[in-house]
C-alpha positions, 0 to 999 in steps of 0.5 A: 055245453057241458061247462055251461051246464055246471056254471063253468069252472068251479072256482070254489075249489082250489082244484077247479079241474077235478071239482068241475069234472065232479059237477059235470058227472053229477049233471049227467055228462060222461067223460071220455079219455082222449089219448093225445097230447094237447098241452105241455107244461113243466112239473115243479122243479124244487121240493117246496114247489112240489109240496105246494102243488101236492098240498093243493091237490090233496086239500082240494081233492079231499074237500070233494069227498063229502060231495062225491059220497053224497052225489055219486057213491050214494046215488043210483044214477052211477054204475058200481064201476063208476062208483069204484072209480070215483071212490078211488079218486076221492080217497087216493090222497089219504095214502100217507096214513098207509105209507106210515103203517108200512114204514113202521111195520119193521119196527112194529114187528120187533114188538110182535105186531105183524103188519105186512101179512099174517103168515109166510104162505099168505105173503107169497100167494097174495101180498108179494105178487100184488106188490111186484105187479104194482111196481112193475106196472108203474115202472113200465108205464114210466119207461114207456114214456122214455123216462130214465130209470133214475127218474122212475126211482126219484118219482117213487121216492118223492111220493113216499117222502111226502107221506107226512103232508098227506096225513097233515092235509087230511087232518086239515080238511077234517078240521076245515083249516086251509092256508093261503094259495101257493103255486108250484112255481114258487119256493126253493129247497126246504130246511132239513129240520122239517123232514124230521118224520122222514129222518126219524124213520131213516134212523129206525129202519136199519136198526130194526132190519139188523135186529130182524135179521138176527132173529133168523126166521123167514118172516123176519128176513122178509120184513128186514128186506122191506125195511132196507127197501124203504130206507133206500126210497127215503134217502133221496131227500138229500138230493131231491131237496136242492136248488135246480139248475136254471132253465129257459123254460122258467123264463116268463112267457111274456116280458114287459118291454117297457 
């Protein structure tokens, strides 16, 4: 009945599941989280496949922002908690802009522009506890699913590595420039020159960290630590961008016997 009331799946958007959920919410239906595994699938196994998948999710989700703002955030039918949840959902994929600022924060510190925090006390009371809580929660949630720690690290690295994709996709949405549909099951490794933003930051971060350490003050040490941490998260670009081993899971579900 819920699907029927909104004309079934919204095929005007490339993330039809989220678009349909938005339509059902606007139509008065309430979503319920059902904590049981019903369907199993495989995540992208190549960097190109991962980028194809993430571009589709980014472009489709960000395209829904005007509808979410108009029909949900500005509507009186939704509670503040619901509006906050939908706001977080619709704006998540602009994370690349924030990652960029965070990544270049050690470089900006050299020229006197503080990004991480205003002073050491505020950093210790607010920024550091928030960061520790966020990373601990993410790590524990993955470990609870029996994920090896190296996979948790790869997950964090892959998310950081695609910050340029988030930036370019958000600009494409504003300019209403789409591209042909591609699935997460296509593509292989990507030419390294296409990672020039990541490589540029990889070179600048350790240089900035060394300079900051030589300043011999607490905040410079803190910023240098984050520079090395971000450098570590960018390094997996060399081994995440590789051709995976063949798996029977990649075989077609149906084979033509003719």
